[in-house]
Backbone as CSV, one residue per row, in Angstrom:
resi,resn,N_x,N_y,N_z,CA_x,CA_y,CA_z,C_x,C_y,C_z
1,MET,24.206,-0.332,18.696,23.173,-1.287,18.329,22.349,-0.697,17.190
2,SER,21.984,-1.540,16.243,21.230,-1.111,15.077,19.807,-1.663,15.141
3,TYR,18.842,-0.842,14.821,17.449,-1.266,14.811,16.883,-1.122,13.408
4,ALA,16.114,-2.098,12.996,15.460,-2.023,11.690,14.326,-1.010,11.753
5,THR,14.117,-0.301,10.663,13.006,0.632,10.600,11.864,-0.012,9.840
6,LYS,10.666,0.489,10.094,9.495,-0.065,9.434,9.387,0.459,8.006
7,GLY,8.676,-0.293,7.183,8.438,0.140,5.812,9.204,-0.691,4.810
8,TRP,8.761,-0.649,3.585,9.368,-1.411,2.496,10.693,-0.767,2.120
9,ARG,11.779,-1.517,2.252,13.116,-1.020,1.929,13.686,-1.688,0.679
10,GLY,13.028,-2.711,0.208,13.508,-3.430,-0.962,13.084,-2.748,-2.249
11,LYS,13.290,-3.450,-3.334,12.898,-2.957,-4.657,12.118,-4.053,-5.372
12,LEU,11.227,-3.642,-6.234,10.410,-4.555,-7.020,10.418,-4.077,-8.462
13,ARG,10.613,-5.021,-9.371,10.590,-4.695,-10.800,9.683,-5.689,-11.513
14,VAL,8.937,-5.208,-12.502,8.004,-6.035,-13.266,8.175,-5.715,-14.741
15,ALA,8.256,-6.760,-15.582,8.389,-6.558,-17.028,7.936,-7.819,-17.758
16,THR,7.679,-7.685,-19.048,7.270,-8.840,-19.855,8.459,-9.660,-20.333
17,THR,9.679,-9.125,-20.180,10.900,-9.870,-20.499,11.864,-9.717,-19.327
18,GLU,12.748,-10.688,-19.171,13.714,-10.603,-18.078,14.692,-9.449,-18.295
19,VAL,15.048,-9.191,-19.546,15.935,-8.070,-19.879,15.277,-6.741,-19.526
20,GLY,13.952,-6.688,-19.561,13.222,-5.460,-19.279,13.099,-5.107,-17.811
21,LEU,13.657,-5.908,-16.922,13.565,-5.650,-15.479,14.568,-4.570,-15.078
22,THR,14.282,-3.327,-15.460,15.222,-2.233,-15.228,14.662,-1.101,-14.382
23,THR,13.352,-0.995,-14.256,12.736,0.129,-13.565,12.086,-0.327,-12.265
24,ASP,12.391,0.379,-11.176,11.791,0.071,-9.883,10.329,0.525,-9.859
25,GLU,9.454,-0.324,-9.342,8.053,0.036,-9.159,7.947,0.966,-7.948
26,THR,6.996,1.883,-7.988,6.828,2.850,-6.897,5.597,2.516,-6.065
27,ASP,5.513,3.135,-4.907,4.346,3.062,-4.022,4.087,1.671,-3.461
28,ILE,5.125,0.852,-3.354,4.975,-0.508,-2.835,4.907,-0.467,-1.317
29,LEU,3.940,-1.165,-0.745,3.802,-1.267,0.713,4.377,-2.571,1.241
30,SER,4.111,-3.669,0.549,4.649,-4.959,0.980,4.694,-5.942,-0.186
31,VAL,5.649,-6.862,-0.107,5.795,-7.932,-1.080,6.030,-9.210,-0.287
32,THR,5.206,-10.221,-0.546,5.315,-11.481,0.197,5.430,-12.641,-0.781
33,PRO,6.670,-13.024,-1.148,6.840,-14.204,-2.001,6.684,-15.473,-1.176
34,ASN,6.185,-16.530,-1.805,5.957,-17.786,-1.095,6.234,-18.955,-2.034
35,ILE,7.009,-19.906,-1.543,7.280,-21.137,-2.291,6.892,-22.302,-1.402
36,GLU,5.893,-23.068,-1.840,5.420,-24.216,-1.066,5.744,-25.499,-1.814
37,ASN,6.425,-26.406,-1.133,6.737,-27.704,-1.716,5.708,-28.766,-1.351
38,ASN,4.829,-28.456,-0.404,3.749,-29.350,0.006,4.247,-30.757,0.340
39,VAL,5.252,-30.820,1.192,5.788,-32.106,1.636,4.807,-32.742,2.622
40,GLU,4.473,-34.010,2.387,3.531,-34.750,3.224,4.204,-35.990,3.798
41,ALA,3.898,-36.281,5.040,4.404,-37.509,5.665,3.492,-38.671,5.271
42,ALA,4.098,-39.796,4.852,3.343,-41.005,4.491,3.521,-42.025,5.622
43,TYR,2.396,-42.505,6.151,2.414,-43.421,7.297,1.931,-44.797,6.893
44,GLU,2.406,-45.811,7.605,1.877,-47.165,7.476,0.905,-47.388,8.617
45,LEU,-0.096,-48.189,8.371,-1.097,-48.498,9.384,-0.418,-49.066,10.630
46,GLY,-0.737,-48.508,11.793,-0.193,-48.986,13.057,1.111,-48.329,13.472
47,SER,1.639,-47.447,12.668,2.898,-46.787,12.999,2.663,-45.299,13.242
48,ARG,3.340,-44.779,14.259,3.232,-43.349,14.556,4.290,-42.546,13.808
49,ASP,5.319,-43.208,13.329,6.400,-42.539,12.621,6.170,-42.616,11.111
50,PRO,6.460,-41.551,10.406,6.283,-41.597,8.957,7.268,-42.555,8.302
51,LYS,6.751,-43.284,7.322,7.619,-44.196,6.561,8.478,-43.401,5.576
52,SER,7.903,-42.349,5.007,8.643,-41.502,4.074,8.018,-40.116,4.032
53,LEU,8.739,-39.205,3.442,8.240,-37.857,3.204,8.084,-37.701,1.697
54,GLU,6.857,-37.466,1.279,6.545,-37.379,-0.148,6.410,-35.923,-0.576
55,GLU,7.078,-35.588,-1.673,7.007,-34.231,-2.204,5.730,-34.056,-3.011
56,GLY,5.031,-32.957,-2.748,3.794,-32.670,-3.465,4.018,-31.662,-4.572
57,ASN,2.947,-31.066,-5.015,3.020,-30.037,-6.060,3.691,-28.782,-5.515
58,ILE,4.515,-28.157,-6.338,5.168,-26.915,-5.960,4.240,-25.758,-6.313
59,GLU,4.041,-24.851,-5.353,3.214,-23.670,-5.571,4.074,-22.429,-5.386
60,LEU,4.123,-21.587,-6.410,4.875,-20.340,-6.371,3.889,-19.186,-6.392
61,THR,3.859,-18.407,-5.336,2.944,-17.270,-5.274,3.669,-16.045,-4.726
62,CYS,3.102,-14.895,-4.989,3.632,-13.643,-4.458,2.475,-12.671,-4.302
63,SER,2.349,-12.081,-3.139,1.325,-11.084,-2.877,1.993,-9.714,-2.821
64,ILE,1.420,-8.752,-3.534,1.979,-7.401,-3.596,0.899,-6.419,-3.164
65,GLU,1.235,-5.573,-2.193,0.312,-4.524,-1.773,0.975,-3.179,-2.053
66,LYS,0.211,-2.251,-2.628,0.758,-0.944,-2.970,-0.330,0.115,-2.885
67,TYR,0.097,1.371,-2.850,-0.860,2.463,-2.926,-1.472,2.489,-4.308
68,TYR,-2.784,2.707,-4.361,-3.482,2.769,-5.645,-3.289,4.155,-6.252
69,LYS,-2.775,4.193,-7.492,-2.580,5.464,-8.211,-3.401,5.518,-9.492
70,ASP,-3.382,4.417,-10.254,-4.112,4.350,-11.511,-4.435,2.887,-11.793
71,ASN,-4.886,2.589,-12.999,-5.313,1.221,-13.313,-4.225,0.337,-13.922
72,THR,-2.965,0.767,-13.881,-1.879,-0.014,-14.477,-1.826,-1.429,-13.908
73,TRP,-1.851,-1.548,-12.596,-1.741,-2.870,-11.968,-3.020,-3.678,-12.145
74,ALA,-4.159,-3.025,-12.140,-5.422,-3.734,-12.377,-5.423,-4.349,-13.774
75,GLU,-4.882,-3.617,-14.744,-4.782,-4.141,-16.107,-3.825,-5.326,-16.183
76,ARG,-2.755,-5.302,-15.382,-1.838,-6.449,-15.335,-2.554,-7.696,-14.839
77,ALA,-3.545,-7.496,-13.984,-4.311,-8.623,-13.446,-5.496,-8.992,-14.330
78,GLY,-5.609,-8.349,-15.482,-6.629,-8.740,-16.449,-7.926,-7.983,-16.377
79,LEU,-8.041,-6.940,-15.543,-9.265,-6.155,-15.503,-9.493,-5.509,-16.848
80,GLY,-10.644,-5.707,-17.405,-10.971,-5.151,-18.704,-10.472,-5.992,-19.872
81,SER,-9.789,-7.092,-19.563,-9.245,-7.945,-20.613,-10.255,-9.024,-20.975
82,SER,-10.322,-9.345,-22.238,-11.242,-10.403,-22.657,-10.499,-11.665,-23.078
83,GLY,-9.172,-11.593,-23.057,-8.379,-12.739,-23.501,-7.494,-13.281,-22.405
84,ALA,-6.442,-13.952,-22.815,-5.501,-14.556,-21.876,-4.707,-13.475,-21.144
85,LEU,-4.318,-13.783,-19.938,-3.507,-12.864,-19.153,-2.066,-12.874,-19.653
86,THR,-1.409,-11.727,-19.563,-0.026,-11.587,-20.004,0.917,-12.208,-18.981
87,GLU,1.981,-12.844,-19.470,2.994,-13.407,-18.594,4.004,-12.314,-18.248
88,TYR,4.386,-12.256,-16.964,5.332,-11.252,-16.496,6.473,-11.894,-15.735
89,TYR,7.593,-11.174,-15.712,8.689,-11.462,-14.794,8.534,-10.494,-13.631
90,VAL,8.612,-11.002,-12.431,8.566,-10.184,-11.221,9.862,-10.454,-10.463
91,ARG,10.653,-9.407,-10.265,11.922,-9.576,-9.539,11.848,-8.786,-8.235
92,ILE,12.171,-9.469,-7.142,12.118,-8.893,-5.808,13.545,-8.774,-5.283
93,TYR,13.910,-7.568,-4.883,15.202,-7.299,-4.265,14.931,-6.958,-2.795
94,PRO,14.910,-7.948,-1.891,14.532,-7.667,-0.504,15.457,-6.694,0.221
95,LYS,16.718,-6.622,-0.186,17.686,-5.746,0.477,18.180,-4.635,-0.442
96,GLY,17.439,-4.376,-1.515,17.833,-3.330,-2.456,18.640,-3.888,-3.619
97,THR,19.100,-2.982,-4.478,19.748,-3.383,-5.732,21.261,-3.163,-5.743
98,SER,21.859,-2.982,-4.574,23.321,-2.819,-4.500,24.010,-4.132,-4.843
99,SER,25.236,-4.022,-5.329,26.029,-5.196,-5.680,26.149,-6.157,-4.495
100,GLY,25.979,-7.446,-4.789,26.095,-8.475,-3.758,24.804,-8.789,-3.019
101,LYS,23.738,-8.040,-3.272,22.453,-8.272,-2.594,21.658,-9.344,-3.334
102,PRO,20.864,-10.136,-2.621,20.103,-11.213,-3.253,18.849,-10.715,-3.971
103,TYR,18.371,-11.521,-4.913,17.078,-11.255,-5.537,16.397,-12.574,-5.861
104,VAL,15.084,-12.502,-6.046,14.259,-13.645,-6.430,13.452,-13.222,-7.646
105,THR,13.458,-14.037,-8.709,12.714,-13.722,-9.925,11.659,-14.787,-10.182
106,TYR,10.428,-14.351,-10.339,9.313,-15.228,-10.685,8.933,-15.008,-12.143
107,LEU,8.448,-16.046,-12.795,7.821,-15.938,-14.107,6.421,-16.488,-13.950
108,GLY,5.410,-15.709,-14.308,4.036,-16.170,-14.145,3.038,-15.105,-14.548
109,LYS,1.879,-15.161,-13.900,0.790,-14.242,-14.244,0.129,-13.680,-12.997
110,PHE,-0.320,-12.423,-13.109,-1.139,-11.835,-12.064,-2.539,-12.402,-12.210
111,GLY,-3.135,-12.809,-11.104,-4.445,-13.423,-11.195,-5.539,-12.680,-10.465
112,ASN,-5.275,-12.257,-9.245,-6.304,-11.611,-8.435,-5.897,-10.181,-8.128
113,TRP,-6.885,-9.289,-8.121,-6.658,-7.885,-7.812,-7.732,-7.437,-6.842
114,GLU,-7.335,-6.689,-5.832,-8.289,-6.213,-4.824,-8.015,-4.753,-4.517
115,LEU,-9.057,-3.941,-4.493,-8.942,-2.524,-4.169,-9.410,-2.320,-2.739
116,GLY,-8.597,-1.640,-1.938,-8.953,-1.360,-0.545,-9.159,0.124,-0.335
117,GLU,-10.301,0.476,0.208,-10.620,1.874,0.527,-10.759,1.968,2.037
118,GLU,-9.639,2.220,2.707,-9.631,2.228,4.164,-10.136,3.559,4.720
119,GLN,-10.460,3.560,5.991,-10.988,4.733,6.676,-9.997,5.887,6.690
120,ASP,-8.708,5.595,6.696,-7.698,6.648,6.795,-7.511,7.443,5.502
121,GLY,-8.244,7.084,4.455,-8.218,7.857,3.226,-7.226,7.392,2.176
122,PHE,-6.427,6.378,2.484,-5.462,5.873,1.514,-6.052,4.674,0.789
123,ALA,-6.137,4.765,-0.516,-6.602,3.637,-1.315,-5.397,2.748,-1.627
124,THR,-5.572,1.440,-1.430,-4.505,0.484,-1.717,-5.033,-0.583,-2.660
125,GLU,-4.116,-1.253,-3.320,-4.486,-2.392,-4.148,-3.571,-3.556,-3.795
126,THR,-4.144,-4.751,-3.833,-3.403,-5.964,-3.547,-3.521,-6.883,-4.750
127,LEU,-2.382,-7.414,-5.188,-2.357,-8.331,-6.329,-1.764,-9.651,-5.906
128,GLU,-2.302,-10.709,-6.459,-1.763,-12.047,-6.238,-1.136,-12.510,-7.542
129,PHE,0.088,-12.974,-7.449,0.851,-13.426,-8.605,1.110,-14.913,-8.447
130,THR,0.869,-15.685,-9.490,1.137,-17.123,-9.480,2.254,-17.403,-10.464
131,GLY,3.300,-18.062,-9.972,4.461,-18.321,-10.803,4.497,-19.736,-11.341
132,LYS,5.196,-19.887,-12.463,5.433,-21.225,-13.004,6.912,-21.567,-12.943
133,ALA,7.751,-20.554,-12.667,9.197,-20.762,-12.517,9.739,-19.722,-11.561
134,VAL,10.808,-20.080,-10.835,11.448,-19.137,-9.915,12.962,-19.373,-9.957
135,THR,13.714,-18.278,-9.887,15.163,-18.361,-9.812,15.632,-17.407,-8.727
136,VAL,16.774,-17.692,-8.164,17.390,-16.794,-7.189,18.754,-16.396,-7.701
137,GLY,19.197,-15.210,-7.317,20.489,-14.747,-7.770,21.026,-13.658,-6.868
138,THR,22.148,-13.098,-7.279,22.806,-12.010,-6.555,23.110,-10.905,-7.537
139,VAL,22.856,-9.655,-7.118,23.122,-8.508,-7.975,24.625,-8.430,-8.246
140,PRO,25.027,-8.359,-9.516,26.459,-8.303,-9.837,27.108,-7.000,-9.337
């Protein structure tokens, strides 16, 4: 019998071009991609059953938590920036980068950054990424 072990086992890559997605990011604690289609049930007056299911706005988000080392990620989220935020490609390899493993690629911008100073002495940072496009694929 096989048991899963705790901890981040996948890989994460970030770059300003899709071709640049070549280097694994370090010190990652968790990555939580989310795709919401916001499907809503439409009802007619007097009926308990929905007449139709209406598709809403698509929301692409990804939350990344990592150990804090320097200000690289804070700068990606626009800290200290006076202009527009840079667009990035974020590729998530949930099962690693071996051939045949799946990946998800987002195109968007980092928007929120949070620094955590926990009691145990480890400083962490959490970033929220909002995507405008997403693709899925398999490592060749």
